[in-house]
Backbone as CSV, one residue per row, in Angstrom:
resi,resn,N_x,N_y,N_z,CA_x,CA_y,CA_z,C_x,C_y,C_z
1,MET,68.580,81.978,82.813,68.769,82.255,84.218,67.396,82.321,84.778
2,ASP,67.388,81.803,86.038,65.763,82.368,86.650,65.833,84.140,87.501
3,GLU,64.976,84.639,87.513,65.046,85.774,87.781,65.292,86.053,89.227
4,SER,64.814,85.111,90.235,65.077,84.974,91.531,66.607,84.609,91.948
5,LEU,67.179,83.852,90.867,68.440,83.508,90.912,69.440,84.602,90.590
6,LYS,69.068,85.302,89.870,69.818,86.306,89.223,69.869,87.583,90.547
7,ARG,68.627,87.703,91.226,68.517,88.960,92.446,69.448,88.360,93.478
8,LYS,69.339,86.795,93.816,70.309,86.132,94.773,71.752,86.399,94.469
9,ASN,71.966,86.333,93.144,73.520,86.609,92.860,73.984,88.229,93.125
10,VAL,73.012,89.053,92.839,73.296,90.246,92.781,73.454,90.584,94.491
11,LEU,72.335,90.145,95.184,72.474,90.256,96.496,73.929,89.740,97.332
12,ASP,74.314,88.593,96.670,75.508,87.833,96.994,76.805,88.801,96.846
13,LEU,76.603,89.425,95.486,77.742,90.343,95.398,78.080,91.896,96.331
14,GLN,76.594,92.266,96.721,76.181,93.246,97.448,77.205,92.847,98.942
15,PHE,76.522,91.630,99.741,77.059,91.264,100.424,78.607,91.262,100.565
16,GLN,79.259,90.935,99.564,80.673,90.676,99.651,81.097,92.181,99.619
17,LYS,80.568,92.736,98.872,81.110,94.274,98.946,81.296,94.860,100.354
18,TYR,80.011,94.838,100.886,79.909,95.471,102.110,80.619,94.814,103.293
19,LEU,80.789,93.354,103.097,81.603,92.596,103.997,83.273,93.136,104.110
20,THR,83.548,93.340,102.795,85.001,93.865,102.277,85.071,95.310,102.970
21,ILE,84.411,96.154,102.566,84.288,97.372,103.010,84.233,97.658,104.465
22,SER,83.504,96.603,105.327,83.568,96.923,106.793,85.036,96.269,107.268
23,SER,85.634,95.322,107.028,86.790,94.728,107.378,87.740,95.514,107.156
24,THR,87.806,96.153,105.806,89.022,96.969,105.527,89.203,98.382,106.532
25,SER,87.738,98.838,106.588,87.791,99.919,107.427,88.040,99.393,109.107
26,ILE,88.029,98.625,109.515,88.391,98.276,110.773,89.781,97.925,110.679
27,ILE,90.286,97.351,109.729,91.939,97.021,109.602,92.659,98.433,109.620
28,ILE,91.948,99.318,108.584,92.654,100.666,108.676,92.645,101.493,109.690
29,ALA,91.448,101.286,110.515,91.517,101.998,111.847,92.621,101.416,112.786
30,PHE,92.649,100.357,113.160,93.364,99.745,114.260,95.008,99.758,113.610
31,THR,95.412,99.785,112.392,96.440,99.981,112.002,97.204,101.335,112.462
32,TYR,96.109,102.180,112.063,96.323,103.723,112.396,96.413,103.904,113.899
33,LEU,95.777,103.347,114.579,95.917,103.281,116.068,97.155,102.802,116.794
34,ILE,97.455,101.633,116.129,98.806,101.183,116.575,99.937,101.835,116.100
35,GLY,100.069,102.536,114.996,101.163,103.313,114.472,101.158,104.609,115.269
36,VAL,99.837,105.296,115.904,100.292,106.351,116.716,100.917,106.270,118.094
37,SER,100.413,104.831,118.338,100.949,104.631,119.624,102.281,104.137,119.467
38,ILE,102.672,103.592,118.595,104.350,103.371,118.387,104.893,104.417,118.419
39,ALA,104.334,105.432,117.664,104.953,106.889,117.700,105.054,107.468,118.757
40,PHE,104.022,107.220,119.724,104.170,108.000,120.949,105.154,107.195,121.810
41,PHE,105.182,105.966,122.021,106.044,104.938,122.841,107.414,105.493,122.592
42,THR,107.773,105.415,120.804,109.028,105.688,120.569,109.474,107.431,120.642
43,LYS,108.497,107.977,121.257,108.935,109.477,121.400,109.098,110.359,119.993
44,GLN,108.385,109.757,119.013,108.230,110.643,117.723,107.343,111.566,117.801
45,ILE,106.348,111.492,118.575,105.220,112.620,118.757,105.517,112.873,120.302
46,LYS,105.975,114.035,120.263,106.077,114.678,122.070,104.781,115.453,122.352
47,MET,104.234,115.129,123.647,103.068,115.561,124.208,103.433,116.942,124.510
48,ASN,104.524,117.516,124.549,104.513,119.172,125.185,104.264,120.091,124.033
49,ASN,104.262,119.744,122.820,104.133,120.581,121.893,102.386,120.813,121.400
50,PHE,101.796,121.724,121.739,100.243,121.854,121.638,100.067,121.815,120.088
51,ILE,100.826,122.637,119.053,100.499,122.375,117.513,100.438,121.206,116.937
52,ASP,101.642,120.378,117.451,101.633,118.727,116.986,100.536,118.106,117.289
53,ILE,99.945,118.273,118.686,98.858,117.375,119.101,97.739,117.741,118.447
54,GLY,97.746,118.996,118.390,96.400,119.563,117.463,96.097,119.004,116.074
55,ILE,97.323,119.142,115.595,97.172,118.563,114.026,97.132,117.178,114.185
56,LEU,97.762,116.412,115.017,97.558,114.835,115.290,95.867,114.547,115.640
57,PHE,95.257,115.328,116.298,93.892,115.259,116.776,92.867,115.295,115.458
58,ILE,93.456,116.395,114.716,92.848,116.712,113.748,92.832,115.520,112.580
59,ILE,93.632,115.063,112.264,94.203,114.070,111.466,93.621,112.818,112.139
60,SER,93.704,112.411,113.230,92.975,111.398,113.882,91.626,111.073,113.733
61,VAL,90.956,112.179,113.997,89.237,112.706,113.983,88.970,112.263,112.644
62,LEU,89.601,112.768,111.301,89.387,112.479,110.123,89.561,111.128,109.495
63,VAL,90.521,110.437,110.095,90.908,109.235,109.592,89.850,108.119,110.578
64,LEU,89.903,108.274,111.099,88.747,107.303,112.152,87.408,107.548,111.766
65,GLY,87.241,108.918,111.945,85.583,109.284,111.558,85.142,108.617,110.006
66,ILE,86.210,108.873,109.122,86.001,108.118,108.019,86.034,106.681,108.068
67,CYS,86.636,105.815,108.413,86.722,104.489,108.940,85.709,104.210,109.678
68,PHE,85.270,104.707,110.762,83.944,104.366,111.318,82.676,104.838,110.445
69,THR,82.593,105.845,109.768,81.403,105.964,109.199,81.294,105.005,108.137
70,LEU,82.407,104.642,107.080,82.258,103.293,106.136,81.882,102.183,106.791
71,PHE,82.293,101.672,108.406,82.119,100.428,108.937,80.481,100.464,109.238
72,PHE,79.819,101.651,109.689,78.743,101.653,110.467,77.847,101.454,109.018
73,ASN,78.085,102.036,107.889,77.201,102.249,106.773,77.175,100.867,106.412
74,ALA,78.275,99.989,106.081,78.312,98.833,105.340,77.539,97.852,106.474
75,LEU,77.507,97.751,107.921,77.151,96.949,108.845,75.514,97.266,108.621
76,PHE,75.233,98.657,108.411,73.702,98.891,108.224,73.274,97.968,106.947
77,HIS,74.016,98.028,105.664,73.503,97.496,104.739,73.655,95.766,104.642
78,LEU,74.570,95.595,105.416,74.499,93.878,106.042,73.753,93.490,106.766
79,ARG,72.745,94.104,107.586,71.851,93.612,108.390,70.456,93.704,107.562
80,ASN,70.537,94.474,106.380,69.156,94.524,105.540,69.260,93.598,104.548
81,ILE,70.490,93.080,104.422,70.605,91.986,103.177,69.786,90.603,103.543
82,PRO,69.887,90.077,104.844,68.777,89.009,104.892,67.232,89.312,104.762
83,GLU,67.011,90.254,105.099,65.649,90.596,104.848,65.338,90.560,103.350
84,VAL,65.924,91.129,102.986,65.700,91.405,101.146,65.760,89.621,100.645
85,VAL,66.825,88.850,100.982,66.711,87.289,100.785,65.286,86.871,101.473
86,LYS,64.903,87.302,102.288,63.581,86.381,102.577,62.485,86.851,101.654
87,GLU,62.453,87.882,101.200,61.334,88.330,100.355,61.559,87.430,99.010
88,ILE,62.658,87.219,98.519,62.832,86.697,97.023,62.682,85.068,97.258
């Protein structure tokens, strides 16, 4: 196999990996938000208890923070891949 063809195949695998990471992180974030919304509407989470809301806030920051960090990191790598392909 040609060296440039090998590099393009590796870049294609990287593209697929980062595309999967970005789409999965968005799906997890929206699923979490929908689940919390349903819990509020069905009164599973009560707004009058400060401790429960505080715990929910901390968990939400952790879950959504990780999801958006992974999404923006993958998006950064996805934007760099076309530039690398042009160099090959």
